[in-house]
C-alpha positions in Angstrom: 92.1 129.0 152.6 90.6 125.8 151.2 90.4 124.7 147.6 86.8 123.4 147.5 85.7 121.4 144.5 82.8 122.9 142.6 79.4 121.2 143.0 78.7 118.7 140.2 76.1 116.1 139.4 78.2 113.7 137.3 78.3 110.8 139.7 75.6 108.3 138.8 75.5 107.1 142.4 74.8 110.6 143.8 71.2 110.9 145.1 69.2 114.0 144.6 69.3 114.5 148.3 72.3 113.1 150.2 70.1 112.7 153.3 68.0 110.1 151.4 71.0 107.9 150.4 69.8 105.0 152.6 66.8 104.2 154.6 68.6 103.8 157.9 71.2 106.6 157.3 74.2 104.2 157.8 75.4 104.5 154.2 74.9 108.2 153.6 78.6 108.7 153.3 79.0 106.4 150.2 77.5 108.6 147.5 79.3 111.6 148.9 82.6 109.7 148.8 81.8 108.6 145.2 81.2 112.2 144.1 84.4 113.5 145.8 86.5 110.8 144.3 85.2 111.4 140.8 85.9 115.1 141.3 89.5 114.3 141.9 89.8 112.0 138.9 88.1 114.6 136.6 90.2 117.4 137.9 87.5 119.4 139.6 89.3 118.9 142.9 93.0 119.3 142.1 95.6 117.0 143.4 97.1 118.5 146.5 94.1 120.7 147.1 92.4 120.4 150.4 88.8 120.6 151.8 87.6 120.4 155.3 84.8 118.4 157.0 82.8 121.7 157.1 83.2 122.0 153.4 81.6 118.6 152.9 78.9 119.4 155.4 78.0 122.6 153.6 78.1 121.2 150.1 76.1 118.0 150.7 73.9 119.2 153.7 75.0 116.3 156.0 76.1 116.0 159.6 79.7 116.1 160.7 79.6 112.3 161.4 78.6 111.6 157.8 81.3 113.9 156.5 83.9 112.2 158.7 82.7 108.7 157.4 83.1 109.9 153.8 86.6 111.2 154.6 87.6 107.9 156.1 86.2 105.9 153.2 88.3 108.0 150.8 91.4 107.7 152.9 91.0 103.9 153.0 91.2 103.8 149.2 94.3 106.2 149.2 92.2 108.8 147.4 93.0 111.4 150.1 95.2 111.9 153.1 93.7 113.5 156.3 95.8 116.1 158.1 95.1 117.9 161.3 94.0 121.6 160.8 94.2 121.0 157.0 91.5 118.5 156.2 91.3 116.2 153.3 94.1 116.5 150.8 93.5 115.0 147.3 96.0 112.4 146.1 97.0 111.6 142.6 94.7 108.9 141.2 97.7 107.0 139.8 98.7 106.3 143.4 95.3 104.9 144.5 94.7 101.3 145.2 94.2 100.4 141.6 92.7 96.9 142.2 90.2 98.1 144.8 86.8 97.4 143.3 85.6 100.7 144.6 88.4 102.6 142.9 87.6 100.8 139.6 84.0 101.9 140.0 85.0 105.5 140.5 87.2 105.5 137.4 84.6 103.8 135.3 82.1 106.5 136.2 84.6 109.3 135.4 85.8 111.0 132.3 88.7 108.4 132.3 86.3 105.4 131.8 87.7 104.4 128.4 91.4 104.4 129.6 90.3 102.4 132.7 88.5 99.9 130.6 91.4 99.4 128.3 93.8 98.9 131.3 91.4 96.4 132.9 90.9 94.5 129.6 94.7 94.2 129.2 94.7 92.7 132.8 91.9 90.3 131.8 93.8 89.3 128.6 96.8 88.4 130.8 94.9 86.5 133.4 91.6 85.0 132.2 92.9 82.7 129.4 95.3 81.1 131.9 92.5 80.8 134.4 90.3 79.0 131.9 93.1 76.6 131.0 93.6 76.0 134.7 90.0 75.3 135.3 90.0 72.8 132.4 92.5 70.6 134.2 92.1 71.5 137.9 88.4 72.2 138.5 86.2 69.6 140.0 83.9 67.5 137.8 80.8 69.3 139.1 82.3 72.7 138.2 83.4 71.6 134.8 79.9 70.1 134.1 78.2 73.3 135.1 80.1 75.4 132.5 78.2 74.2 129.4 74.9 74.7 131.3 75.9 78.3 132.0 76.9 78.9 128.4 73.6 77.5 127.2 71.6 79.7 129.5 73.7 82.7 128.5 72.9 82.0 124.8 69.2 81.6 125.6 68.9 84.9 127.4 71.3 86.7 125.1 69.5 85.8 121.9 66.2 86.7 123.5 67.5 90.1 124.5 67.0 89.3 128.2 70.1 91.3 129.2 69.8 91.4 133.0 69.9 87.7 133.5 72.4 87.4 130.7 74.8 89.8 132.5 74.3 88.0 135.8 75.2 84.7 134.1 78.2 86.3 132.4 79.6 87.4 135.7 79.0 83.9 137.2 80.7 82.3 134.2 83.9 84.3 134.4 83.9 84.3 138.2 83.6 80.5 138.4 86.5 80.0 136.0 88.7 82.3 138.1 87.7 80.7 141.4 88.3 77.2 140.1 91.5 77.8 138.2 93.6 76.2 140.9 95.5 79.5 141.3 94.6 81.5 144.5 95.8 84.7 142.9 93.5 84.3 139.9 90.7 83.4 142.3 91.2 86.7 144.2 90.6 88.6 141.0 87.0 87.3 140.6 85.4 90.2 142.4 87.4 92.6 140.3 86.3 91.0 137.0 82.7 91.1 138.3 83.1 94.8 139.0 84.5 95.3 135.4 81.6 93.4 133.8 79.0 95.1 135.9 80.6 98.5 135.3 80.6 98.2 131.5 76.8 97.7 131.7 76.3 100.7 134.1 78.2 103.1 131.8 76.6 101.8 128.6 79.8 100.4 127.2 78.2 97.0 126.6 76.5 96.0 123.3 72.7 96.2 123.5 72.7 92.5 122.5 75.7 90.1 122.8 77.3 89.2 119.4 77.0 85.7 118.0 80.8 85.4 118.0 80.9 86.2 121.8 78.2 83.6 122.5 80.1 81.1 120.3 83.3 81.8 122.2 81.6 81.2 125.6 80.3 77.9 124.2 83.8 77.0 123.1 85.3 77.8 126.5 82.6 75.9 128.4 83.0 72.8 126.1 86.8 72.8 126.4 86.6 73.1 130.2 84.1 70.3 130.4 86.3 68.1 128.2 89.5 69.1 130.1 91.1 70.7 127.0 93.3 73.4 128.5 94.6 74.9 125.2 91.1 75.2 123.6 89.9 76.8 126.9 92.8 79.2 126.8 92.2 80.1 123.1 88.4 80.5 123.6 88.8 82.9 126.6 91.4 84.9 124.7 88.9 85.3 121.9 86.3 86.5 124.3 88.4 89.2 126.0 90.2 90.2 122.8 86.8 91.0 121.2 86.0 93.2 124.2 89.3 95.0 123.7 88.4 95.7 120.1 84.9 97.0 120.9 86.3 99.4 123.5 89.1 100.6 121.2 86.5 101.2 118.4 84.4 103.4 120.7 
């Protein structure tokens, strides 16, 4: 007897009709995997409970091929194990690949979003100030010169309320510092930080307009990196991420 999760519509990526999830049909398994993963995180599919490919087919109205692709996608992220004659067995989210951007996305779109954001922000506090300091002394002259330009554009769009370009620039700002920190491990975290920043916007955990203090802190980091002042860059980035931590905690 299978323990099939109840249908739900909580996943923001879940289309109204799974058969319409992509024009060419090649990505139909993705919104299904999203929904099943969030079901595990939110407890609708209990850890250790199993479902079969037929259960997925019946629930989402898709072919066996699509159901199998969704199962493999979940397995690749350690969200399930697949056993013969048993099907997909839900695994404890604490054992998933925590730094997989897709796992981060799932958790940010679940009932555990605040806890996930706090954990990710603590990671950012540990890494990004050091990355900013590294960029101030190790990045090329071209990269260092670009930072004040990015900060200026962020301020222009932020003060005007043009949030979409502001968020794109914010991601570019933080990613550039990580990738040019001179530390390959920090650089590898750039896609993860981009996922965090994008996820905060998607789940409405970002201010409707950036605060003046946040814009000032980005200016300070950019100026310090341009001038090669590692300690000021470190302090400015700590201020940026610490403010994020306080906003999340307050909510």
